[in-house]
N, C-alpha and C positions, 0 to 999 in steps of 0.2 A: 556479357558483363559490362556494366556501366564504366565510363571512363573517369569516374571519380572513386575515391576511397575515403573511409572515415575511421578516425581513431576515437574510441569511446573510453573514457576514464571512469572505471568502476564497473564491476561485474555483479552488481546486485540485480534485483528484479527489473528496475528501469533500464539498466545498461544492457542486460541480456535481451529484454524485449526489443530494445532498439537494434541490437545486432540481428535478431531474428527478422524484424520487419524490414530492415535495410537489405538483408540477404535476399528476401523474397522479391525485392525490386532489382536484384542483380548487382547490388553494391557491396564491394568487399569491405570488411571491417577488421580492425585489430582492437581487442578489448584488453585494457590494462587494469589489473587488479593488484592492490598493494598486499593483500593477504597471501600467505604461502600456499594456500589451497582454496578452491572454491567451496562455498557452502553457505547456509543460512541458519539462523538460530531456530531452535525448536519451538515454534509458536504457531497459533492459528491465524488465519487471515480471511477477511471477507472481501469478495470480489463482486462489484456491482455489475449489472448488465452492460453498462457503458464500456467496461473492460473485458467482460466475457466475450462480447462480439468480436473484439480485436483478437483475442486468443483463438477464436474460431477462424477468423481470417488467416491466422498464422498456421492453420492446419492442425490445431491442437484440440479440436472438438472431442475426439475419442479419448485423448489423454486426459482431458479435464473430466470426462465422464468417469474415468477410472480412478482418479485421485481426489475428486471433490464430492461434496454433497450439496444438493439443491435445497436452498432455504425455503421452507414452506410458509413461515411467518415470523415476525418479530413480536415479542411479548414484553411489554413494559410493566414492571411490578413495583409495588411498595416495598421499601427496604425492611420494615419491621415484621411483616407477616406474609409477604409474597403475593398479596392480593393483586389481581390484575387491574392495571389502570386502563390499558388499551392494547389492542392487537392490530397489526397491519398484515394483511394477506399478501404473500409473495407467490412462490411456486409457479403453477401454470399461468396464473393471472399476470405475474410479472413478465414471464416469457412472452405471453401474447401481446402485452402492452409495449415491451421494449425490444422484442425480437431476440432476446437472449436471457438466460436465467441468472438469478442471483445465487452465488456460490459461497460455500465455506470450505477452506482447504488448509492443509498444513503448509506453512510458508516454504519449508525445504522442498516439498513435493512440487510446488509451483516453480520454484527456482530450477529444479531439475528438468521440468518439462520445457521451460524456456531455453535452458542450455541445449537440450536436444534439438530444438527448432533452430538454434544458432549454429550448431556444429555437426549434427548427424548427417551422414551422406544421403539418407532417404529424403531429405528435404531439398527443394529446388534452390538454385542460386549458389554463390560462392560461400563456402563454410567460413565462419568467423575464426580468426586466429586469437586464441586466449593466452595471455601472458600473466602468470602469477608472479609474486615477489617483484612487482613493478609499481612502486610508489611514484606517482607524478608529483614533482616538486615545483614545477613552473611550466609556463607555456612560452615558446619562442615564436614570435610573429615577425621575425626579420624578413621572411618571405611571406607576404600576406596571403597568397593563394595556396601556400603549403606550410601552414603552421606546424610546429613540432611540440609534442609532449616530451618534456625533459624529465628523465627518471633520476632517482636518488643516486644511482651509480654513474650518472653522467651520460647514459645512453639517450639518444633522441629518436623518436618515432614520428615521422611526418605523415600528414594526410591532407586531403582536400578540405576536410573539416575536422575540428576537434569538438567532441561533445562531452561536457562535464556531467557525468552521472555519478558523481563522487560524494553524494550525501550532504547532510546539513553543514558539515565542516569542509566545504568544497574548496579545494585549491583552485579550480578553474573559476569558480564564482569570484574568489578574491582577485584573480588575475584580470577579469574584465571590469573590475571596479564596481561591482554590485555591492549594495549594503550588506555587510557581513556579520552584523550583530546577531547573536543567538539569544532568544528570549525564553525565560521560564514561563510556563503556563500557570504555574502555581500548583501543579499536580505531579504525582508520580504514580507508577503502575506496578503492582504485583503481577507477574506472569508465571504461569505454571501449566503443566499438563497432567491430567488425572486419568488413571486407568478406567476405561469405559466399562469393563466387566464388573469392577467393584461398584460402580455407579448403578449398573443394571441389576445387580443382586440385591441392592438395598431398596425396599419399597418406598422409602422416604425420598430417594433421589432418582428413582427410575424414570420419572417423568421427563428428565433431561434427554433420555435416549428413545422414549416412546414416540417422539415427534421431532422432526428436524427443524428446530427453531432457534432463533437467537433470543435468549432470555436475558433481560436487562433489569436489574434492580436499581431504582433511583433512591438515593439517600442524601442526607444532609452533607454537603461538601464532597460528595463522591458518588460513584456508581460502580456496578459490578456486571460484567458481560460474560456469559457462559454459553458455549455451544460445542457440539461434537465435531471432530474431524477424523480423517483416516477411517472412513466407514464405521464411525462411532467406536473405534478402538481406543480413542483418546478423547478427553473432554478438555477443551481449551478454556482457560480462566484468565480474565484480565480484570484486576481490581484497582480502581482509580481512587486516589485520596490525596489529601494535602501533602505537598512535598516537604521534606526536611532539608535543612541547609547542607547536611552531609551528602545526601543523594544528589542534590543540585550541583554541588561542587565536583562530585566524582562521576556524574552522569548515570552510572549504573553500579550495582553490586549484587552479590548473592544475598538472599534473605533466608531466615529460618522459618520453620513451620510455626513456631510460637509467635513470631512477628505477624505472619499471615493471619493466624487465628485471632490474635489480639485486635487486629485492625477491623474485624467484623463481629466482635462481640456485640450482642444485642440485635443483630440482624435476624432475618427469617431463619427459623430452625433448619430449613432445608439447605440454606446456604452453609450453615455451620456443619451439617452432616456431610455435605459435599466437600468442603474444604478440609475436613478432618481426614479425608482419604488422600490428600496430597502427600505423596511419599517420594517424589522426585525432586529435581532441582527447582528452586524458586528464585526468580530474579526480580530485582527492583530497578525500574528504569525511570529516569527523569523525563517528563513530557515537555520537550523543548520544541521550539518552532522559530520561524523567522517572519518578519513583517512582509506582507505582499509587495512585490515590485514587478514591473513589466518589461524591463530591458534585459531580456535573457540572452541576447546575442550581441556580439561585437565582431564585425568582420566575419571571418570564417570560423569563429569559436562561439559555441552556444551551450546552454544549460538544459538539463532534463531531470525530471523527478525531484527528489528532495533538494537537490542543489538549486533548483529553480523555485520551488514552492513547498518547502517543508511545512507540515501542518499538524495540529493535534488530531487524534484519531476519532473525533466525536461525530463524524459522518462516515467513518470506515471507508475513506477514499484515498488514503495515501498511495497505496500500491496501484489502485485503479487509475488514478490520475497519471501516474508514471507510465502505465501501459498505454493510455490514450496519447500521451506525449510521443511515445515511440511510433505509433501508427501515423500520426500527423507528420512527424519528422520525415519518415520514410516516403510518404506521399509527396512531400515538397521536394525532396532530393531526387526522386525518381525522374530520370531523363535530364537532369541538370548536367551541364558540362562545367569545367573548372571555373569559367568566368561567371557562371550563374549561381554558384554555391552561396555567396553572400546574400543574394536576393532570396534564395530558397530558404535560408535560415531565418531571414526577416519575416517571410511569409508564415513559416512555422510558428514563430512567436506571435504573430498577428492572430493566428487561429486559436492559440492555446492560452496565452497569458491571462487574458481577462476571465476566461472560464475558471482557470485554476485559482485565480485571486478570489473569485466569488466563493469557491469551495473552501478555501482557507478561512474566509470570514464566517461562513456558515458553520464550520467546525467550532470556531471560538464561540459563536452565539449559542451553540448547543451546550457547551460547557456550562454556561450560566443557567440554561433551562434544566439540565440534568441534575444540578447540584444544589437546588433550592433547599434551604432548611424547612422543616415542617412549619406550616403556618398558612396564612391567607394566600400568599403568592403560590405556594405549592399546591393548594387546593384549586386555585384558578388554573394552574398549568394542567393538573389532572383532568379537570373538566374540559379544557380545550382539546386535550388528547383524545378523550372519549368521543368528542364530536367529529373527529376526522373520519373521512370515508375509509372504511376498513378494506375495501377491495383495491389494494395498492395505495400507498400514501402519495397522493398526487402532488404534494408540495415538493417531492423529490424528483419529479419528472425531468426538470431541467438538468439534473445531474445524470440520471439513469439513461436518458436519451443520448447523452454523450455528444462529443464534437461531431458534427456532420462529416462523414467520410465520403470518398469519391467512388467507391466500388462496393460491390456485393461480396459476401463471404466466398472464399475459395472452397473447393470441396474438402470435406473432412478426410483425415487419414487415420 
């Protein structure tokens, strides 16, 4: 076991990925989660090859095979009739190019797999200690090499390093003096899951399950993303459109089926047929983000995931970037003694901050591209998309290749 230990604030995907990666390096962790129990919302998630390879490094290759689906292609469509603008081949081509597949997975399933890698006895290294009902209210740096996370009940938990994986409204981010303004993207998202069997039975919607693809309809001021998860038992739906003042103020709320249907009147009849089958919970989420910045660490305290680089989801990289953070953080802390932690965190930031910044900007750029109203610019966009090499979209190479890591994958389990 290493002679340092780490306190992680937040048990989301980034926090648990960090706990699992640090465990593999022999580093003990304590994960502090403010919620009364662990869990993730019921929604789909896309994991790029840059993150899949990290999951494989963590010994989760077999687990990911069981819980995820390999994306064969992305299909960009016109909003009114669903006609295809362009396709990008993934599947085996992506795996060959990047060394790992592009996956679609239920968020809760990925969270559960990462939790296993952090705490199950079958994995090597010291199991993480998970503490729920543990809201971090401040950080005490009176002992710079043993900072403490101070909880709402007054309890303090010290570690050689404190990692803020506590999301876009991060307490740790505020503590280190990082810019803390949360920005509206101008968009909100309908999120829901639809029964896969209902989609399969309907000849109008069956194409969604006939081929594992990410279907994206581009429309004026919004877009719609649809793909299967959980071995096609569920269809994930994310519908993006202009935000309302009410949703912006409240961040999220439940939505009605009528609201969802009204938002897509006039769209492709197959979209309407699919959305009509939504009979479960529907949520509305404000698409918020923060401006890029590069000073993720101060002393022995650093940020990870959304706390460092929250972004809009228009390159589907939020979770993947957090998982990359975890891998690099663990590499830098591996072998560090107490005196070297500060430098190790600085090296982690050096390797990750500029890459994450570029992804944040790319996601915002895609918003403008995806949401063009019909007209000359939209037709020019469609023509450019048709001209792109279909055997993997090479303009995404710099994302999918990922941050260079120092080791090969460990054996799968």
